[in-house]
MDTraj code that builds the backbone (N, CA, C; nanometers):
import mdtraj as md
import numpy as np

residues = "MET LYS ALA ALA ILE PHE LEU TYR ASP GLY ASP CYS GLY PHE CYS ASN ALA THR VAL LEU PHE LEU LEU GLU ARG THR LYS LEU THR SER LEU LEU PHE CYS PRO LEU GLN SER LYS TYR ALA GLU ASN PHE PHE ALA GLU HIS GLY TYR GLN PRO PRO ASP LEU THR THR ALA TYR LEU PHE TYR ASN GLY ARG LEU TYR GLN LYS SER SER ALA VAL LEU MET ALA ILE THR LEU ALA GLU GLY PRO VAL ARG ASN LEU GLY ILE PHE LEU ALA ILE PRO PRO PHE ILE ARG ASP GLY VAL TYR ASN LEU ILE SER SER VAL ARG LYS GLN ILE GLN LEU GLY GLN SER SER CYS ARG LEU LEU THR PRO GLN GLU ARG GLN ARG PHE LEU LEU LEU".split()
xyz = np.array([
    [11.0468, 7.8174, 11.1566],
    [10.8817, 7.7964, 11.1356],
    [10.8736, 7.9286, 11.0223],
    [10.7781, 7.8938, 10.9027],
    [10.7354, 7.9913, 10.8065],
    [10.6398, 8.0683, 10.9117],
    [10.6105, 8.1622, 10.8559],
    [10.5289, 8.2878, 10.8896],
    [10.3850, 8.2638, 10.8690],
    [10.2878, 8.3012, 10.9136],
    [10.1689, 8.2636, 10.9024],
    [10.0907, 8.4056, 10.8181],
    [10.0118, 8.3573, 10.7569],
    [9.9095, 8.4437, 10.6986],
    [9.7911, 8.5163, 10.7281],
    [9.8076, 8.5906, 10.7511],
    [9.6283, 8.6526, 10.7586],
    [9.5646, 8.6978, 10.6575],
    [9.4698, 8.6558, 10.6321],
    [9.3954, 8.6938, 10.4948],
    [9.2522, 8.7723, 10.5787],
    [9.1953, 8.8681, 10.4699],
    [9.0895, 8.9788, 10.5721],
    [9.0352, 9.0373, 10.3912],
    [8.9028, 9.0563, 10.4315],
    [8.8786, 9.1693, 10.3248],
    [8.9201, 9.3152, 10.3068],
    [9.0037, 9.3092, 10.2062],
    [9.0693, 9.4559, 10.1638],
    [8.9970, 9.5464, 10.1381],
    [8.8323, 9.5540, 10.1391],
    [8.7738, 9.6466, 10.1173],
    [8.6789, 9.7266, 10.2467],
    [8.7130, 9.6337, 10.3365],
    [8.6567, 9.6849, 10.4371],
    [8.7668, 9.7598, 10.5538],
    [8.7045, 9.8957, 10.5975],
    [8.8066, 9.9640, 10.6749],
    [8.8496, 9.8962, 10.8298],
    [8.6910, 9.8427, 10.8881],
    [8.7539, 9.7784, 10.9894],
    [8.8357, 9.6550, 10.9711],
    [8.8508, 9.6014, 10.9394],
    [8.9430, 9.4911, 10.8941],
    [9.0665, 9.5053, 10.8649],
    [9.0622, 9.6149, 10.7629],
    [9.1994, 9.7277, 10.7710],
    [9.2510, 9.7823, 10.8857],
    [9.1495, 9.8057, 10.9552],
    [9.2355, 9.8775, 11.1358],
    [9.2933, 9.7171, 11.1916],
    [9.1818, 9.6394, 11.1554],
    [9.2332, 9.5173, 11.2749],
    [9.3987, 9.4656, 11.1853],
    [9.4194, 9.4849, 11.0541],
    [9.5275, 9.4357, 10.9957],
    [9.6835, 9.5390, 11.0604],
    [9.6188, 9.6718, 11.0687],
    [9.7170, 9.8015, 11.0850],
    [9.7419, 9.7404, 11.2614],
    [9.6813, 9.7415, 11.3278],
    [9.6988, 9.6802, 11.4599],
    [9.7537, 9.5396, 11.5091],
    [9.7731, 9.4691, 11.3919],
    [9.8627, 9.3607, 11.3891],
    [9.9855, 9.3801, 11.3345],
    [9.9824, 9.4593, 11.2181],
    [10.1176, 9.4622, 11.1539],
    [10.1993, 9.5192, 11.2226],
    [10.1514, 9.6534, 11.3580],
    [10.2127, 9.7442, 11.4397],
    [10.2514, 9.6283, 11.5694],
    [10.2042, 9.5412, 11.5732],
    [10.2517, 9.4329, 11.6784],
    [10.3124, 9.3035, 11.6804],
    [10.3685, 9.2702, 11.5751],
    [10.4067, 9.1955, 11.4984],
    [10.4887, 9.1678, 11.4113],
    [10.5957, 9.0507, 11.4067],
    [10.7324, 9.0749, 11.3262],
    [10.7089, 9.0071, 11.2080],
    [10.8114, 9.0541, 11.1535],
    [10.8141, 9.0657, 10.9665],
    [10.8205, 8.8965, 10.9729],
    [10.8883, 8.8224, 11.0263],
    [10.9265, 8.6797, 11.0216],
    [10.8032, 8.5836, 11.1306],
    [10.7173, 8.6876, 11.1518],
    [10.6150, 8.5935, 11.2496],
    [10.4446, 8.6079, 11.1409],
    [10.4363, 8.7087, 11.0551],
    [10.2954, 8.7008, 11.0496],
    [10.3237, 8.7986, 10.9253],
    [10.2514, 8.7683, 10.8051],
    [10.2165, 8.8370, 10.7015],
    [10.0622, 8.8489, 10.6634],
    [10.0279, 8.9483, 10.5482],
    [9.8521, 8.9979, 10.5084],
    [9.8825, 8.9491, 10.3864],
    [9.7378, 8.9432, 10.3740],
    [9.6643, 8.9152, 10.2310],
    [9.5659, 8.9292, 10.2329],
    [9.5111, 9.0299, 10.1231],
    [9.3682, 9.0825, 10.0622],
    [9.3000, 8.9636, 10.0250],
    [9.1572, 8.9261, 10.1053],
    [9.1175, 8.8232, 10.0236],
    [9.1157, 8.8503, 9.8640],
    [9.0744, 8.9736, 9.8527],
    [9.0491, 8.9805, 9.6657],
    [9.2022, 8.9945, 9.5988],
    [9.2780, 8.9370, 9.6664],
    [9.4122, 8.9673, 9.5173],
    [9.4058, 8.7868, 9.4994],
    [9.4964, 8.7851, 9.3894],
    [9.5347, 8.7067, 9.2888],
    [9.6093, 8.5990, 9.4056],
    [9.6949, 8.6242, 9.4945],
    [9.7282, 8.5520, 9.5902],
    [9.6690, 8.4624, 9.6537],
    [9.5544, 8.5380, 9.6863],
    [9.4713, 8.4699, 9.8153],
    [9.3742, 8.3224, 9.7093],
    [9.3477, 8.4214, 9.5721],
    [9.2736, 8.3062, 9.4840],
    [9.3408, 8.1687, 9.4680],
    [9.4756, 8.1990, 9.4282],
    [9.5609, 8.0758, 9.4350],
    [9.5618, 8.0024, 9.5507],
    [9.6043, 8.0430, 9.6754],
    [9.6205, 7.9995, 9.7822],
    [9.5545, 7.9037, 9.8505],
    [9.3766, 7.9529, 9.8193],
    [9.2734, 7.8438, 9.8622],
    [9.2701, 7.7524, 9.7633],
    [9.2694, 7.7642, 9.6092],
    [9.2644, 7.6786, 9.5194],
    [9.4204, 7.5480, 9.5408],
    [9.4908, 7.6269, 9.5403],
    [9.6242, 7.5155, 9.5965],
    [9.6125, 7.4243, 9.6667],
    [9.5342, 7.4883, 9.8267],
    [9.5203, 7.4206, 9.9248],
    [9.4020, 7.2925, 9.9223],
    [9.3142, 7.3485, 9.8392],
    [9.1854, 7.2661, 9.7898],
    [9.0711, 7.3116, 9.8873],
    [9.1027, 7.4580, 9.9329],
    [8.9950, 7.5217, 10.0235],
    [8.8539, 7.5630, 9.9181],
    [8.7601, 7.5728, 9.9591],
    [8.6293, 7.6423, 9.9375],
    [8.6827, 7.7695, 9.8816],
    [8.6237, 7.8608, 9.8124],
    [8.6725, 8.0005, 9.7634],
    [8.6159, 8.0656, 9.9187],
    [8.7232, 8.1763, 9.9504],
    [8.7096, 8.2323, 10.0784],
    [8.5474, 8.3292, 10.1318],
    [8.4812, 8.3460, 10.1761],
    [8.4150, 8.3998, 10.2403],
    [8.4290, 8.5535, 10.2434],
    [8.3842, 8.6292, 10.2068],
    [8.4495, 8.7781, 10.2253],
    [8.4289, 8.8313, 10.3532],
    [8.3149, 8.7844, 10.4137],
    [8.2874, 8.8388, 10.5601],
    [8.3770, 8.7594, 10.6570],
    [8.4589, 8.6639, 10.6217],
    [8.5166, 8.6061, 10.7079],
    [8.6942, 8.6300, 10.7235],
    [8.7397, 8.6184, 10.8123],
    [8.9167, 8.6681, 10.8602],
    [8.9760, 8.5451, 10.8277],
    [9.0771, 8.4796, 10.7831],
    [9.1303, 8.3462, 10.7993],
    [9.2560, 8.3772, 10.8472],
    [9.3553, 8.2627, 10.9068],
    [9.4464, 8.2688, 10.9319],
    [9.5100, 8.1158, 10.8611],
    [9.6415, 8.1227, 10.8094],
    [9.6870, 8.0023, 10.7740],
    [9.8180, 7.9875, 10.8980],
    [9.8458, 7.8847, 10.9727],
    [9.9226, 7.8991, 11.0523],
    [9.9811, 7.7322, 11.0831],
    [10.0572, 7.7278, 11.1039],
    [10.1483, 7.5698, 11.0988],
    [10.0391, 7.4746, 11.0419],
    [10.0286, 7.5199, 10.8774],
    [9.9735, 7.4211, 10.7850],
    [9.8005, 7.4059, 10.8049],
    [9.7782, 7.4913, 10.9139],
    [9.6094, 7.4740, 10.9326],
    [9.5249, 7.6381, 10.9565],
    [9.4255, 7.6160, 10.8320],
    [9.3404, 7.7168, 10.8130],
    [9.2756, 7.7279, 10.9309],
    [9.2470, 7.8917, 10.9820],
    [9.1949, 7.9055, 11.0954],
    [9.0752, 8.0236, 11.0934],
    [8.9593, 8.0085, 11.1122],
    [8.8393, 8.1090, 11.0476],
    [8.7758, 8.2089, 11.1685],
    [8.7371, 8.3169, 11.1323],
    [8.6025, 8.3978, 11.1892],
    [8.7271, 8.4223, 11.3411],
    [8.6796, 8.4403, 11.4584],
    [8.7379, 8.4541, 11.6035],
    [8.8485, 8.3695, 11.6113],
    [8.8754, 8.2305, 11.5723],
    [9.0370, 8.1746, 11.5985],
    [9.0861, 8.2180, 11.4994],
    [9.0436, 8.2646, 11.4003],
    [9.1672, 8.3330, 11.3487],
    [9.2105, 8.4672, 11.4011],
    [9.1553, 8.5594, 11.4022],
    [9.1770, 8.7053, 11.4620],
    [9.2438, 8.6242, 11.6152],
    [9.2024, 8.5657, 11.7133],
    [9.2379, 8.5936, 11.8168],
    [9.3882, 8.4714, 11.8219],
    [9.4175, 8.4160, 11.6973],
    [9.5456, 8.3247, 11.7149],
    [9.6360, 8.3977, 11.6275],
    [9.5868, 8.4798, 11.5645],
    [9.6839, 8.6057, 11.4972],
    [9.7329, 8.7030, 11.6504],
    [9.6661, 8.7431, 11.6943],
    [9.7251, 8.8279, 11.8090],
    [9.7838, 8.7321, 11.9137],
    [9.8030, 8.5985, 11.9124],
    [9.8612, 8.5160, 11.9603],
    [10.0397, 8.5293, 11.9381],
    [10.0567, 8.5762, 11.8056],
    [10.1942, 8.5663, 11.7229],
    [10.2365, 8.7428, 11.7639],
    [10.1330, 8.8515, 11.8515],
    [10.1591, 8.9474, 11.8592],
    [10.2992, 8.9316, 11.9579],
    [10.3610, 9.0901, 11.9811],
    [10.4366, 9.1137, 12.1050],
    [10.3779, 9.1931, 12.1931],
    [10.4071, 9.1574, 12.3175],
    [10.4038, 9.2358, 12.4362],
    [10.2717, 9.1918, 12.4659],
    [10.2234, 9.2636, 12.5907],
    [10.0715, 9.2010, 12.6880],
    [9.9327, 9.1646, 12.5780],
    [9.9575, 9.2588, 12.4796],
    [9.8071, 9.2400, 12.3798],
    [9.8026, 9.0837, 12.3217],
    [9.8979, 9.0030, 12.3316],
    [9.8920, 8.8764, 12.2712],
    [9.8174, 8.7834, 12.4012],
    [9.8043, 8.8141, 12.5526],
    [9.7342, 8.7718, 12.5801],
    [9.5719, 8.7518, 12.5942],
    [9.5778, 8.8585, 12.5106],
    [9.4095, 8.8206, 12.4678],
    [9.3536, 8.7127, 12.4150],
    [9.4569, 8.5968, 12.3644],
    [9.4631, 8.4980, 12.3052],
    [9.3932, 8.3614, 12.4502],
    [9.3608, 8.4688, 12.5371],
    [9.3085, 8.3681, 12.6227],
    [9.1551, 8.3456, 12.6431],
    [9.1195, 8.4235, 12.5207],
    [8.9666, 8.4401, 12.5113],
    [8.9285, 8.3014, 12.4003],
    [9.0357, 8.2432, 12.3688],
    [9.0358, 8.1066, 12.2690],
    [8.9682, 7.9889, 12.3680],
    [8.9885, 8.0050, 12.4813],
    [8.9792, 7.9327, 12.5762],
    [8.7537, 7.9304, 12.5617],
    [8.7401, 7.9829, 12.5516],
    [8.5919, 8.0507, 12.5072],
    [8.5245, 7.9359, 12.3635],
    [8.4289, 7.8758, 12.4399],
    [8.3948, 7.8025, 12.2896],
    [8.3675, 7.8677, 12.1521],
    [8.4079, 7.7818, 12.0516],
    [8.3850, 7.8775, 11.9606],
    [8.2489, 7.9245, 11.9188],
    [8.1593, 7.8538, 11.9537],
    [8.0333, 7.8833, 11.8958],
    [7.9526, 8.0186, 11.9823],
    [8.0667, 8.0564, 12.0690],
    [7.9846, 8.1771, 12.1319],
    [8.0756, 8.2788, 12.0823],
    [8.2566, 8.2501, 12.0852],
    [8.3202, 8.3587, 12.0181],
    [8.2502, 8.4028, 11.8559],
    [8.2041, 8.3055, 11.8022],
    [8.2162, 8.2874, 11.6386],
    [8.0472, 8.3644, 11.6427],
    [7.9713, 8.3452, 11.7194],
    [7.8283, 8.4579, 11.7505],
    [7.8747, 8.6011, 11.7618],
    [7.9810, 8.6127, 11.8583],
    [8.0171, 8.7681, 11.8425],
    [8.0619, 8.8171, 11.7181],
    [8.1489, 8.7635, 11.6610],
    [8.2553, 8.7946, 11.5731],
    [8.1265, 8.8348, 11.4156],
    [8.0343, 8.7326, 11.4284],
    [7.9668, 8.7472, 11.3219],
    [7.8291, 8.8663, 11.3518],
    [7.8292, 8.8995, 11.4510],
    [7.7533, 9.0132, 11.4649],
    [7.8544, 9.1453, 11.4121],
    [7.9580, 9.1334, 11.4795],
    [8.0468, 9.2290, 11.4195],
    [8.0914, 9.2465, 11.3069],
    [8.0871, 9.1109, 11.2158],
    [8.0932, 9.1588, 11.1195],
    [7.9925, 9.1650, 11.0165],
    [7.8695, 9.1908, 11.0702],
    [7.7199, 9.1770, 10.9522],
    [7.7296, 9.3586, 10.9526],
    [7.8141, 9.4212, 11.0878],
    [7.8153, 9.5649, 11.0370],
    [7.9443, 9.6343, 11.0379],
    [8.0427, 9.5473, 11.0056],
    [8.1534, 9.5860, 11.0286],
    [8.2177, 9.7178, 10.8937],
    [8.1015, 9.7185, 10.8161],
    [8.1790, 9.8202, 10.6988],
    [8.1027, 9.9809, 10.7528],
    [8.0134, 9.9498, 10.8622],
    [7.9533, 10.0797, 10.9220],
    [8.0117, 10.1414, 10.9999],
    [8.1354, 10.0309, 11.1079],
    [8.1969, 10.1165, 11.1881],
    [8.3054, 10.2416, 11.1563],
    [8.2767, 10.2993, 11.2288],
    [8.3771, 10.4043, 11.2142],
    [8.4980, 10.4010, 11.2896],
    [8.6261, 10.4286, 11.2588],
    [8.7481, 10.4218, 11.3506],
    [8.8041, 10.5178, 11.3624],
    [8.7320, 10.6380, 11.3554],
    [8.7719, 10.7949, 11.3761],
    [8.9046, 10.8254, 11.2555],
    [8.9492, 10.7507, 11.2050],
    [9.0287, 10.7904, 11.1016],
    [8.9637, 10.8142, 10.9558],
    [9.0450, 10.9387, 10.8760],
    [8.9275, 10.9665, 10.7432],
    [9.0495, 10.9495, 10.6842],
    [9.1677, 10.9162, 10.6840],
    [9.2664, 10.8807, 10.5896],
    [9.3625, 10.7387, 10.6143],
    [9.4272, 10.7057, 10.5190],
    [9.4934, 10.5879, 10.5569],
    [9.6270, 10.6140, 10.5875],
    [9.7040, 10.5298, 10.6540],
    [9.7905, 10.5744, 10.6891],
    [9.8920, 10.4689, 10.5874],
    [10.0532, 10.5403, 10.5630],
    [10.0771, 10.4985, 10.4439],
    [10.1537, 10.3770, 10.5125],
    [10.2201, 10.2695, 10.4209],
    [10.2935, 10.1803, 10.5242],
    [10.4147, 10.2139, 10.4659],
    [10.5366, 10.1935, 10.5497],
    [10.6690, 10.1882, 10.5261],
    [10.7368, 10.0920, 10.4440],
    [10.8419, 10.0849, 10.3857],
    [10.8306, 9.9865, 10.2619],
    [10.8647, 9.8555, 10.3401],
    [10.9351, 9.8348, 10.4577],
    [10.9541, 9.6914, 10.5337],
    [10.7897, 9.6533, 10.5632],
    [10.6990, 9.7575, 10.5828],
    [10.5146, 9.6812, 10.6115],
    [10.5480, 9.6275, 10.4660],
    [10.5286, 9.7068, 10.3775],
    [10.4649, 9.6400, 10.2642],
    [10.5511, 9.5112, 10.1997],
    [10.6737, 9.4646, 10.2621],
    [10.7154, 9.3376, 10.2475],
    [10.5817, 9.2488, 10.2910],
    [10.5141, 9.2779, 10.3599],
    [10.4553, 9.2060, 10.4445],
    [10.3140, 9.1593, 10.4030],
    [10.2852, 9.2424, 10.2747],
    [10.1753, 9.1851, 10.1845],
    [10.1926, 9.1157, 10.0624],
    [10.1186, 9.0096, 10.0519],
    [10.1174, 8.9279, 9.9525],
    [9.9769, 8.9260, 9.8562],
    [10.0263, 9.0110, 9.7381],
    [9.9153, 9.0471, 9.6493],
    [9.8868, 8.9885, 9.4872],
    [10.0150, 8.9221, 9.4544],
    [10.0496, 8.8865, 9.3455],
    [9.9261, 8.7658, 9.3145],
])
top = md.Topology()
chain = top.add_chain()
for i, resn in enumerate(residues, 1):
    res = top.add_residue(resn, chain, resSeq=i)
    for name in ("N", "CA", "C"):
        top.add_atom(name, md.element.get_by_symbol(name[0]), res)
traj = md.Trajectory(xyz[None], top)
């Protein structure tokens, strides 16, 4: 199985915190990361025939399928190790409800302060998991 790709808004602190959360709980072989503003993301969407991405939306490309919004985040969480992967149970909630909550958070995501005033440096192994070109 190829690694899944989590595509996110690289200019959003909340989105970056989500990436760090996933990075710390998944293996190199299960999940890669790509900011939507990268050349890789631009090429990815064009090569797969998808519309240009919405920067207010997270995406997950997994097993040949592109997930969006709450489905993308929850499917990515199911790839995590340990008890946190059980949060995938929320996939049972109808998408219109999950995405309603997702849209609400997305609308204020750039105002959400997560308590860190500095960025955590990535290890060389972690940097390998980011697709940018």
